[in-house]
DOTITI-201363 format. One record per residue (C-alpha): residue in three letters; x, y, z. Coordinates in steps of 0.1 Angstrom, whole numbers, plus 5000, padded with zeros to 4 digits. Example, Ala and Ser with C-alpha at 12.3 -4.5 7.8 and 13.67 -1.06 7.14 Angstrom:
<pts>
Ala512349555078;Ser513749895071;
</pts>
This chain:
<pts>
Unk413778147832;Unk411578487841;Unk408178377857;Unk405378457832;Unk403378677852;Unk399778857842;Unk402079197843;Unk404579087816;Unk401578927795;Unk399879277795;Unk403079437785;Unk403479207756;Unk399779337744;Unk398279027748;Unk394979007768;Unk394078757792;Unk392278567768;Unk394978527747;Unk397278417769;Unk394978137775;Unk395378047737;Unk398878067742;Unk398777827771;Unk396277577753;Unk398677617719;Unk401677537738;Unk400077287764;Unk402477457787;Unk403677757799;Unk405777987771;Unk408978117782;Unk410078477776;Unk410878387738;Unk407878227731;Unk405778487751;Unk407178767725;Unk406678567697;Unk403178527699;Unk402678857710;Unk404079017678;Unk402278767654;Unk399478817671;Unk399779227669;Unk396979407649;Unk400179477630;Unk400779117618;Unk397878937623;Unk394979207610;Unk392778977640;Unk390079297642;Unk390279347601;Unk390679047585;Unk387178897582;Unk386079227568;Unk389079277541;Unk387878957527;Unk385179157510;Unk387279337491;Unk387379257453;Unk390679107443;Unk390678897413;Unk391179037374;Unk392378857344;Unk395179117346;Unk395879017386;Unk399078777386;Unk398878817422;Unk396678987451;Unk396479027489;Unk398478777507;Unk402078827497;Unk404879087499;Unk403179317472;Unk400379287445;Unk401379177408;Unk399279257379;Unk400079207342;Unk401179517320;Unk401979297288;Unk404879177266;Unk405778987295;Unk406279247323;Unk404179307354;Unk403779587379;Unk404479507412;Unk403079737443;Unk401779787475;Unk401180067501;Unk402080057540;Unk402180277569;Unk404680377595;Unk402280597615;Unk403180597651;Unk406880517646;Unk406780867625;Unk404981017653;Unk407580927680;Unk410680997656;Unk409781157625;Unk413081107604;Unk413780797609;Unk410280657612;Unk409280807575;Unk412980697561;Unk412380347573;Unk409080347560;Unk410080387530;Unk412880127532;Unk410479867541;Unk407579937513;Unk411079907493;Unk411879567505;Unk408479437501;Unk408279527464;Unk411979407455;Unk411479087472;Unk409278987448;Unk412079037421;Unk410579377409;Unk412979657400;Unk411279967418;Unk410780237396;Unk408580477416;Unk408080597451;Unk404280797462;Unk403380897496;Unk400380987518;Unk400981237547;Unk398281377573;Unk399181597598;Unk397581797622;Unk396982187627;Unk400082357612;Unk400082607641;Unk400282307667;Unk403582307684;Unk404881987674;Unk404082057637;Unk406682227621;Unk409181967635;Unk406781647625;Unk406481817590;Unk409881887588;Unk411481517598;Unk408681367579;Unk409581527545;Unk413181517551;Unk413381117562;Unk411481057529;Unk413581257509;Unk416781117523;Unk415880737522;Unk414480767488;Unk417081057470;Unk419880807484;Unk418480477471;Unk418080607438;Unk414580567430;Unk412280867423;Unk409680987447;Unk407281117420;Unk404081247440;Unk401581197468;Unk399381407488;Unk398881607522;Unk396281657542;Unk395781897574;Unk393481837602;Unk392981887641;Unk392181567641;Unk395981427631;Unk397481667660;Unk398581377679;Unk398681097652;Unk400081187622;Unk400380927593;Unk402780847568;Unk402280607538;Unk404380527517;Unk403980307485;Unk406180177463;Unk405580057428;Unk408479827406;Unk408579627374;Unk409379297366;Unk409278977338;Unk406578767348;Unk408278467344;Unk410478607374;Unk407778687401;Unk409278517434;Unk407378447463;Unk407578387501;Unk405978017506;Unk409077817521;Unk409777417507;Unk411877167504;Unk412676977535;Unk416277027548;Unk416777337523;Unk419077607539;Unk417277917552;Unk419578227547;Unk419878567566;Unk421078847543;Unk421679247547;Unk422379417575;Unk422779267613;Unk420579257640;Unk420479527663;Unk418179627692;Unk416479897675;Unk413179857667;Unk411979587692;Unk408379557702;Unk407879787671;Unk405179577660;Unk402979577694;Unk403979967698;Unk402379997661;Unk399179837675;Unk398080047704;Unk397380387709;Unk399880617733;Unk399980937747;Unk401181257731;Unk404581217757;Unk406080927735;Unk409480977744;Unk409880647762;Unk408980467730;Unk411580607705;Unk413680267713;Unk411080077698;Unk411680327661;Unk413780117639;Unk416980347623;Unk417380317585;Unk420780287558;Unk419580347523;Unk423180277512;Unk422979977524;Unk419379897511;Unk420780007474;Unk423179717478;Unk420579517489;Unk418579567457;Unk421179497436;Unk422179197453;Unk418979047454;Unk417879127416;Unk421578987408;Unk420978647427;Unk416878637414;Unk418778637379;Unk419778267386;Unk417577997397;Unk418577947433;Unk415778097451;Unk413077907466;Unk411178157486;Unk412078527497;Unk410978747525;Unk411979107537;Unk412179137578;Unk409779407582;Unk407279427608;Unk408479177638;Unk411479107617;Unk412878767619;Unk409978637638;Unk407178747609;Unk409578647583;Unk410378277595;Unk406678217605;Unk405278337574;Unk407478167551;Unk406877837569;Unk403177887575;Unk402577957536;Unk404877667525;Unk402877427550;Unk406477337568;Unk408377357595;Unk411477577602;Unk414377527628;Unk416677877633;Unk420577877647;Unk420278167668;Unk423678137675;Unk424578187636;Unk422378537634;Unk424878827625;Unk424679057651;Unk425879437656;Unk425779417693;Unk427079197715;Unk425178987742;Unk421578957724;Unk419278717731;Unk417178517709;Unk414178717726;Unk415879057712;Unk416878877678;Unk413678747670;Unk411679087677;Unk414479317665;Unk412979517634;Unk416479617623;Unk416779757589;Unk418079617556;Unk417379257559;Unk416278937540;Unk415078597546;Unk415478357522;Unk415277957513;Unk417877867488;Unk418577537469;Unk420677287483;Unk424477367478;Unk423577687465;Unk424877887494;Unk428477937485;Unk426778097452;Unk424578287467;Unk427678417496;Unk429678537468;Unk426878737455;Unk426478907487;Unk429678957499;Unk430779107467;Unk428179387475;Unk429679387509;Unk426579237527;Unk426078997559;Unk425478647544;Unk424778337570;Unk423078027568;Unk420778047601;Unk419077737597;Unk416777457575;Unk413377377565;Unk411777127585;Unk408476877584;Unk407576917618;Unk405477217614;Unk406877417639;Unk409177707648;Unk412177597668;Unk414977827677;Unk418477667691;Unk420977917708;Unk423877787729;Unk423377407728;Unk419777377743;Unk415877507725;Unk415277847730;Unk411777807717;Unk409577537704;Unk405977657693;Unk403577517665;Unk403277767635;Unk399677727633;Unk398277917663;Unk401178197650;Unk399678207615;Unk396278127602;Unk394778007637;Unk395778327654;Unk392978507673;Unk390178697646;Unk387778907663;Unk384478997647;Unk384479327667;Unk381079497676;Unk380279817650;Unk377680057649;Unk377180277614;Unk378080637614;Unk374580827619;Unk373780987587;Unk374681357584;Unk371381607583;Unk371381767547;Unk372882097550;Unk370882417562;Unk371382787556;Unk373982747527;Unk375683107525;Unk376483237496;Unk379683347477;Unk380183687477;Unk383383757459;Unk384783427444;Unk388283567431;Unk388783637468;Unk387283287481;Unk389383087456;Unk392683297466;Unk391883197502;Unk391182827491;Unk394382807472;Unk395982937503;Unk394982697528;Unk396482417540;Unk395182147523;Unk395182327488;Unk398282517488;Unk401182437468;Unk403082157478;Unk406582247460;Unk408082307494;Unk407881947496;Unk408281777463;Unk411582007454;Unk413181757483;Unk412581477467;Unk414781357434;Unk411981287414;Unk413781227381;Unk416480977395;Unk416280677366;Unk415480917339;Unk412180787330;Unk409581047349;Unk407281137326;Unk405081347347;Unk406481497379;Unk404881627412;Unk401781827408;Unk399581677384;Unk396381447384;Unk398781127388;Unk402581087379;Unk403780897351;Unk406580667349;Unk407880517316;Unk408580147317;Unk412180157308;Unk412880027271;Unk409180047259;Unk406680287248;Unk404780217288;Unk403980437311;Unk402780367345;Unk400280607360;Unk400580617399;Unk398280777423;Unk397380837459;Unk393780937469;Unk391580987499;Unk389581207512;Unk389081177554;Unk386581447561;Unk383981257534;Unk384880957556;Unk384181077584;Unk380781217577;Unk379680897559;Unk382080637558;Unk380580387527;Unk380280707507;Unk383980837515;Unk384980467507;Unk383480477475;Unk384880827464;Unk388780697479;Unk388680457451;Unk386680677427;Unk389080987427;Unk391880737420;Unk389780607391;Unk389280987379;Unk392781097382;Unk394580817365;Unk391880857335;Unk392781237335;Unk396481147324;Unk394880887303;Unk395780597318;Unk393880257318;Unk393080187352;Unk393979857367;Unk394279787402;Unk394679947441;Unk396479887469;Unk395080037503;Unk396480147536;Unk393380177563;Unk394380437589;Unk391380427618;Unk391280487654;Unk390780207684;Unk388779897670;Unk387679807704;Unk385380117700;Unk382180057682;Unk382180367664;Unk385580307648;Unk384979967637;Unk381980077625;Unk383980347600;Unk386280077592;Unk383179857578;Unk381880137562;Unk384680257543;Unk385479887533;Unk381579827521;Unk382380137500;Unk385580047485;Unk383979737477;Unk381079887461;Unk383580117438;Unk386279877429;Unk383579637414;Unk382479907397;Unk385580047383;Unk387479747382;Unk389779807402;Unk390679517424;Unk392279557453;Unk395679357451;Unk397979457483;Unk397779667513;Unk397979747552;Unk395779817578;Unk396980047609;Unk394680057633;Unk395080197669;Unk395580607656;Unk394480727686;Unk396080967715;Unk394780897750;Unk393681167767;Unk394381227805;Unk390881157815;Unk391280807796;Unk389480877765;Unk390880877731;Unk391181097700;Unk390380927667;Unk391881027635;Unk389981067606;Unk389080727589;Unk391580737564;Unk391680457540;Unk394080607517;Unk394080417484;Unk397080407460;Unk396580327421;Unk398180207395;Unk396780247355;Unk398480167321;Unk399280407292;Unk400480187258;Unk402480507243;Unk403880737274;Unk404381017253;Unk400681047251;Unk399881127285;Unk398081437294;Unk398681687318;Unk396881957336;Unk398182257322;Unk396082497299;Unk398182477265;Unk396882777249;Unk395083077245;Unk391883037230;Unk391082667238;Unk387182627251;Unk387182507285;Unk384482237294;Unk383182057320;Unk382581697318;Unk380081497340;Unk376681577359;Unk376781897383;Unk374881907414;Unk376282197435;Unk377181977464;Unk378582197489;Unk378481967519;Unk381781887535;Unk383282107510;Unk386582287517;Unk385082617508;Unk382582557537;Unk385382477559;Unk388082737547;Unk385483047542;Unk383082927568;Unk384882727594;Unk381982497590;Unk382182117588;Unk378582047579;Unk376381807559;Unk377081517540;Unk379681447516;Unk378881457479;Unk377081117466;Unk379480917442;Unk377580747410;Unk379680467399;Unk378280387370;Unk378480787357;Unk382080767370;Unk382780487346;Unk381380667317;Unk382980957322;Unk386280857324;Unk386080607299;Unk385080927276;Unk387981127290;Unk390380867283;Unk389280797250;Unk389181177240;Unk393281197253;Unk393880857231;Unk392581027201;Unk393781377205;Unk390681537209;Unk391681747244;Unk394381967251;Unk394281987288;Unk392481727314;Unk392181777351;Unk389581587375;Unk387381817400;Unk388081757439;Unk388481957468;Unk387582327462;Unk385482257432;Unk385382367396;Unk387282717403;Unk389882537424;Unk390582307392;Unk390582587366;Unk393082787388;Unk395282477392;Unk395282437354;Unk395882847348;Unk398682807371;Unk400082507358;Unk400382627321;Unk400983017328;Unk397583077310;Unk394383237323;Unk390583187317;Unk387583357314;Unk384383167325;Unk381783337307;Unk379183097298;Unk375183097326;Unk375982857352;Unk373382657366;Unk373782767403;Unk374583057424;Unk378183137428;Unk379082887455;Unk377382607442;Unk378682627407;Unk381882697414;Unk382682547446;Unk380682257449;Unk382881907453;Unk380281707427;Unk381481397420;Unk382681267383;Unk383481557371;Unk386681687350;Unk387481997335;Unk389381947295;Unk390082197271;Unk389682137234;Unk390582327200;Unk387782507182;Unk388482207153;Unk387581927180;Unk384882067197;Unk382081897173;Unk383681577178;Unk384181567214;Unk380681667221;Unk379281387194;Unk381681127216;Unk379981277246;Unk376281257236;Unk376980887225;Unk378380777257;Unk375880967276;Unk377981187295;Unk376681517299;Unk379181847289;Unk378682237295;Unk380982457280;Unk382382687307;Unk384382977290;Unk388283007271;Unk391283037277;Unk392883377282;Unk396083547286;Unk397083587326;Unk393983637343;Unk391283467354;Unk387583637351;Unk384483507363;Unk381583687344;Unk378583717366;Unk374983857357;Unk375684127384;Unk379584217384;Unk383084057367;Unk385083937393;Unk388883897379;Unk392483837397;Unk395983827377;Unk397483467382;Unk400383647395;Unk398583717428;Unk396983407427;Unk400383187425;Unk401883427456;Unk399083317476;Unk399382947461;Unk402882897466;Unk403283087503;Unk401882887526;Unk404782587529;Unk407882857530;Unk406183057556;Unk405282777574;Unk408382587579;Unk410782907574;Unk414282897555;Unk415582667583;Unk413182427585;
</pts>
């Protein structure tokens, strides 16, 4: 047996203090396999050792929540005996190292989290963050990630229905790839991961185990240099066709009563799945490593336990049901092997070639793993915006914003995704939220992903509030009742107090917003160490990015609202309180090169009032289009509605502020809606009763957008705006991308 040296311990990502805890837990020195198991289970990726105490502050319960955090995915009741099951996860480091496989296996992993619970996946989303478009590596990274997401999702037959993309220099050395899946299941057929039944068989199904992805969880729990080629072997390799077979085989077996518990093999592979299942069930587990299906010769228990090969699941079956289960998996041409049994020892025991390869108490690997209350300092408040510039050319600046990386059309991306497979997609990418019909019913699920990292960097508490609030708005804007959220917490090195302060601040803001808007967090993921080491040893961290995925419910999918203007002559209204806030706005950054001031404040009570008003107006047929106001302000929202419908607008009403603040301010809690003349009085009366301000802006017209001003009018054709809006990605990526 190789001696465990301090260098070996460090290579496994354990601190000297943590290694002393390993010695105390075992009462002896570990062997290499045991050390590897501790290293992955105590990694940030698996143990949440720096974030767990703060995650407990998030609201996780509501009458409609069936399962909150702690399982493979969250579960909410959507009525009539049906549940929506969903989660968002990160695959950041792997996607920077090998973008195609990193993104593809990110999609595969999140799909497994959802169908493990008994759900048929019905929709995928993603939230992507890239560095500067002109960075030497960025075109390669964008192409690889987009092709990886499309390649996996399209082949497995689950529609990719939307997402978001941001660009900022802070992601130059650490892109973010966050993937979300939503599935639907019967509420009486939901499957959990807690193992039970002493002597019950432990079964391995899916693909064979290889050497890909070994130390993936550890790699994802450390920052790294931009020269990342040496870490390519830690990136998993996916096979979406096998995943499709695995979905069908699992759902077929789930139709029986043979399964006691089930867990996908994600980060840390066979280690995490076996440890988590036994720990949650309060039992022990013994595995026969000679029985593990391997695709490479001479694999050791160390390699088998730490491999992150894809498309694999671990199950506990009822005794005597092995043959029935095996027949199903063989029919779908998948591996099936009984590799162990449940014990009453409270230990993880590995047998290999007639000897004991590992024997570890489960407590220290699971609930008793290290937990740290890292030092943290709050982000200093930003000074108020000074020397606010004036807008001298509304339409020219609007055109520049629509052509900018953060606002340009994402058509080049989403046309590479199959967003219609399954024939249940109601609203395609490009709106406020995707809408997917619940098959065989009138119900619709609305799905969105949201976060504004520049707000979180300037003020983490406000940024955390805003991320939840924008998700709430996007669901309300399509007419859905917001129900719950999942999060993907992407941050830098938690051992730096200022980074940990960003995390704590964002959690505080998110918790306030979740409580105020009745949108509990039911699942999620934490990705730390998104930071690149510079040559001088300092770190360059990403912007704090608490990505939010949210799900809402429509009782009748056919009544969902879109952003597109529907007809000429409709009245354009802005719903909500305006203040003309320009701090941290895209207008300030893109037009004037400044990232100054505090982010816009978020009034959660006002958010709720405005959202409920818009949702009710959609339900009663009072509005013909709706769109929330976000990046770029009112002018951009109107332009997006005009381009979506091929109908222009004239904004001819007096404005409360100067041009910049009126049209490009990023006030929160605002919506643009259109109403026909006959519905105006009733809509205004409803808004007044709800205490929600509403201002007229103008009307829809034919093929131009016109801003009437006291000094001069500004006008631009939709064709000119569309050319600017659609041009960024094709120009960046080129025909060969």
